[in-house]
C-alpha positions as CSV (number, residue, x, y, z in Angstrom):
1,X,-14.7,-8.1,-1.5
2,X,-15.2,-11.8,-1.0
3,X,-16.7,-13.6,1.9
4,X,-16.4,-17.2,3.1
5,X,-20.2,-17.5,3.4
6,X,-22.7,-15.7,1.2
7,X,-25.0,-14.9,4.1
8,X,-22.1,-12.8,5.6
9,X,-21.9,-10.4,2.7
10,X,-24.2,-7.6,3.9
11,X,-22.5,-7.3,7.4
12,X,-19.1,-7.5,5.8
13,X,-19.9,-4.8,3.2
14,X,-21.2,-2.4,5.9
15,X,-17.9,-2.7,7.8
16,X,-15.8,-2.3,4.7
17,X,-17.8,0.7,3.6
18,X,-17.2,2.4,6.9
19,X,-13.4,1.9,6.7
20,X,-13.3,3.1,3.1
21,X,-15.3,6.2,4.0
22,X,-12.8,7.1,6.8
23,X,-9.8,6.6,4.4
24,X,-11.6,8.8,1.7
25,X,-12.1,11.6,4.2
26,X,-8.5,11.5,5.4
27,X,-6.8,11.1,2.0
28,X,-9.1,11.5,-1.0
29,X,-11.9,14.0,-0.7
30,X,-11.5,17.7,-1.3
31,X,-10.4,19.2,2.0
32,X,-9.0,15.9,3.2
33,X,-6.5,15.7,6.0
34,X,-3.7,15.0,3.6
35,X,-4.6,17.9,1.3
36,X,-4.7,20.3,4.2
37,X,-1.4,19.1,5.7
38,X,0.4,19.3,2.3
39,X,-1.0,22.8,1.7
40,X,0.1,24.1,5.1
41,X,3.7,22.7,5.3
42,X,5.4,24.5,8.1
43,X,2.2,25.0,10.1
44,X,0.4,22.5,12.4
45,X,-2.9,21.0,11.0
46,X,-5.4,19.2,13.1
47,X,-6.1,15.7,11.6
48,X,-8.2,12.6,12.2
49,X,-7.2,9.5,14.2
50,X,-7.3,7.6,10.9
51,X,-4.8,9.9,9.3
52,X,-2.5,9.7,12.3
53,X,-2.7,5.9,12.3
54,X,-1.6,5.8,8.6
55,X,1.1,8.3,9.2
56,X,2.6,6.3,12.0
57,X,2.4,3.2,9.8
58,X,4.3,5.0,7.0
59,X,7.0,6.3,9.4
60,X,7.4,2.7,10.7
61,X,7.8,1.6,7.1
62,X,10.5,4.2,6.7
63,X,12.4,2.8,9.7
64,X,11.9,-0.9,8.7
65,X,13.3,-0.2,5.2
66,X,16.0,2.2,6.3
67,X,14.5,5.0,4.3
68,X,13.6,3.1,1.1
69,X,9.9,3.8,1.8
70,X,9.9,7.5,2.6
71,X,6.6,9.4,3.2
72,X,8.3,12.8,3.0
73,X,8.8,14.2,-0.5
74,X,10.5,17.4,-1.6
75,X,13.3,18.0,0.9
76,X,16.9,17.5,-0.1
77,X,18.8,14.9,1.8
78,X,20.6,17.6,3.8
79,X,17.4,19.5,4.5
80,X,14.9,19.3,7.3
81,X,12.7,16.2,7.0
82,X,11.2,16.1,10.5
83,X,7.5,15.5,10.7
84,X,6.1,16.9,13.9
85,X,3.2,15.0,15.4
86,X,1.0,16.0,18.4
87,X,2.5,19.4,19.0
88,X,-0.2,20.5,19.8
89,X,-2.1,17.3,20.4
90,X,-3.9,15.9,17.3
91,X,-1.9,17.9,14.8
92,X,0.7,17.2,12.1
93,X,3.3,19.6,10.8
94,X,5.6,19.0,7.8
95,X,8.8,20.9,7.0
96,X,8.3,23.9,4.6
97,X,8.7,22.8,0.9
98,X,7.8,19.2,1.5
99,X,4.6,17.1,1.1
100,X,3.5,13.8,2.5
101,X,3.1,10.9,0.1
102,X,0.9,8.4,1.9
103,X,-1.5,7.0,-0.6
104,X,0.2,3.6,-1.2
105,X,0.5,2.8,2.5
106,X,-3.0,4.2,3.1
107,X,-4.5,1.8,0.6
108,X,-2.8,-1.2,2.2
109,X,-3.8,0.1,5.6
110,X,-7.4,0.4,4.5
111,X,-7.4,-3.2,3.1
112,X,-6.0,-4.6,6.4
113,X,-8.4,-2.6,8.6
114,X,-11.4,-3.3,6.4
115,X,-10.8,-7.0,6.4
116,X,-10.3,-7.1,10.2
117,X,-13.3,-4.9,10.8
118,X,-15.5,-7.0,8.5
119,X,-14.5,-10.5,9.7
120,X,-15.8,-10.0,13.2
121,X,-19.3,-8.6,12.5
122,X,-19.7,-11.0,9.5
123,X,-18.6,-14.0,11.5
124,X,-16.7,-15.5,8.6
125,X,-13.6,-15.2,6.6
126,X,-13.2,-12.1,4.4
127,X,-10.9,-11.0,1.6
128,X,-10.9,-7.3,0.8
129,X,-9.7,-6.2,-2.6
130,X,-8.6,-2.5,-3.1
131,X,-6.5,-1.2,-6.0
132,X,-3.1,-3.0,-5.8
133,X,-4.0,-4.3,-2.3
134,X,-5.5,-7.5,-1.0
135,X,-6.0,-8.4,2.7
136,X,-7.7,-11.4,4.4
137,X,-9.0,-11.9,7.9
138,X,-10.8,-14.8,9.5
139,X,-10.9,-18.4,8.2
140,X,-9.7,-19.0,4.6
141,X,-12.1,-21.1,2.5
142,X,-11.0,-24.6,1.5
143,X,-10.8,-23.4,-2.1
144,X,-8.8,-20.3,-1.0
145,X,-9.3,-16.7,-2.2
146,X,-8.9,-16.3,-6.0
147,X,-7.2,-13.0,-6.9
148,X,-5.7,-11.4,-10.0
149,X,-2.3,-9.7,-9.9
150,X,-1.9,-7.1,-12.6
151,X,1.2,-5.4,-13.8
152,X,-0.1,-1.8,-14.0
153,X,-1.8,0.6,-16.4
154,X,-0.2,-0.8,-19.6
155,X,-1.8,-4.1,-19.0
156,X,-5.3,-2.7,-18.4
157,X,-5.0,-0.4,-21.4
158,X,-3.7,-2.9,-23.9
159,X,-5.4,-6.0,-22.6
160,X,-2.1,-7.9,-22.5
161,X,-2.2,-11.1,-20.6
162,X,0.8,-10.2,-18.4
163,X,-1.0,-10.6,-15.1
164,X,-1.3,-13.7,-13.0
165,X,-4.3,-15.4,-11.4
166,X,-3.5,-17.0,-8.1
167,X,-5.2,-18.4,-5.0
168,X,-4.5,-17.1,-1.5
169,X,-4.6,-20.2,0.8
170,X,-3.1,-18.7,3.9
171,X,-4.0,-15.6,5.9
172,X,-2.1,-12.4,5.0
173,X,-1.9,-9.6,2.4
174,X,-0.8,-9.2,-1.1
175,X,0.3,-5.8,-2.6
176,X,1.5,-4.6,-5.9
177,X,3.5,-1.4,-6.6
178,X,4.2,-0.2,-10.2
179,X,6.7,2.2,-11.7
180,X,5.9,5.9,-11.2
181,X,5.3,6.6,-14.9
182,X,2.6,3.9,-15.0
183,X,1.2,4.6,-11.6
184,X,0.8,8.4,-11.4
185,X,-3.0,8.2,-11.9
186,X,-3.5,5.9,-9.0
187,X,-0.8,7.4,-6.9
188,X,0.8,4.1,-6.0
189,X,4.4,5.0,-6.4
190,X,5.9,8.5,-6.4
191,X,8.7,9.7,-8.6
192,X,11.2,9.4,-5.7
193,X,10.8,5.6,-5.9
194,X,12.5,5.2,-9.3
195,X,15.1,2.5,-9.0
196,X,18.4,3.6,-7.5
197,X,20.5,1.2,-9.6
198,X,20.2,-1.4,-12.4
199,X,17.4,-1.8,-14.8
200,X,14.0,-0.6,-13.4
201,X,11.2,-3.0,-12.6
202,X,7.8,-2.2,-14.0
203,X,5.9,-3.9,-11.1
204,X,6.6,-5.7,-7.9
205,X,4.0,-7.9,-6.1
206,X,4.7,-9.2,-2.6
207,X,2.8,-11.5,-0.2
208,X,3.2,-10.8,3.5
209,X,1.6,-11.4,6.9
210,X,-0.4,-8.2,6.4
211,X,-1.1,-6.0,3.4
212,X,0.8,-3.1,4.9
213,X,3.9,-5.3,5.2
214,X,3.5,-6.5,1.7
215,X,3.1,-2.9,0.3
216,X,6.1,-1.7,2.3
217,X,8.2,-4.5,0.8
218,X,6.9,-3.9,-2.8
219,X,7.7,-0.2,-2.7
220,X,11.1,-0.9,-1.3
221,X,11.9,-3.5,-3.9
222,X,10.7,-1.3,-6.7
223,X,13.1,1.4,-5.6
224,X,16.1,-1.0,-5.4
225,X,16.4,-2.1,-9.0
226,X,18.7,-5.1,-9.4
227,X,19.3,-5.3,-5.7
228,X,15.6,-6.1,-5.0
229,X,15.9,-9.8,-5.5
230,X,18.6,-10.2,-2.9
231,X,16.7,-7.8,-0.5
232,X,13.5,-9.9,-0.8
233,X,15.3,-13.2,-0.4
234,X,17.1,-12.0,2.7
235,X,13.7,-11.3,4.3
236,X,12.2,-14.6,3.1
237,X,9.5,-12.8,1.2
238,X,7.5,-14.3,-1.7
239,X,7.3,-11.9,-4.7
240,X,6.6,-11.5,-8.4
241,X,8.7,-9.0,-10.2
242,X,7.9,-7.7,-13.7
243,X,10.8,-6.1,-15.7
244,X,10.0,-3.2,-18.0
245,X,10.6,-5.6,-20.9
246,X,7.8,-7.8,-19.7
247,X,9.9,-10.7,-18.3
248,X,8.9,-12.0,-14.9
249,X,11.0,-13.1,-12.0
250,X,9.6,-14.9,-8.9
251,X,11.2,-14.9,-5.5
252,X,10.5,-17.5,-2.8
253,X,7.7,-19.1,-4.9
């Protein structure tokens, strides 16, 4: 986390910690909402408001991308993929044989919510940095927010200088998604997101008005293979795409 003014740090950190704790309870900890929903497919499970908010966000991403970003994993295209919400109130039910894959969207959601929650109490600009997700809220410093975009696990393990340092000078969010084989540990991209055509990308980073929007676009682009560049250009998005051979393509930059 970065703050515009050093004296704002403590207040901002408390707000961010609170949001991260909610996300952990809903998606990470043993007995989390996500674990219970996935273990009980076919039966309603009572969940937290945070879980419901992320689920609605993921379903909206599905609609916006015409199914490229799909939170439901495991059903065949002809099978039942209906997620039942609020029947009864406060519950979620998934079709038997399926699970929900929400972690990528949950991280981006957490970054957005944490930045917004911190900026008010802190009274200054805030940049929240979570794995693969950056979100800003409030005024942007004159010098901008310095961030490091990485290409995934290979880069961290080998120390290769394949990432990119950049400065965020406008409000918004930045998100990176990496190929499933490299991302399984962090849960960023599930196996269903392997490219549908063309040579696969290793990583896609997108800048958007919000981190959730950027994450949605990065997952969609990763799944599109060679069609990703045209898809991103049509939506006037700025992106950095890393091929599996290490070459880099930028869009809108």
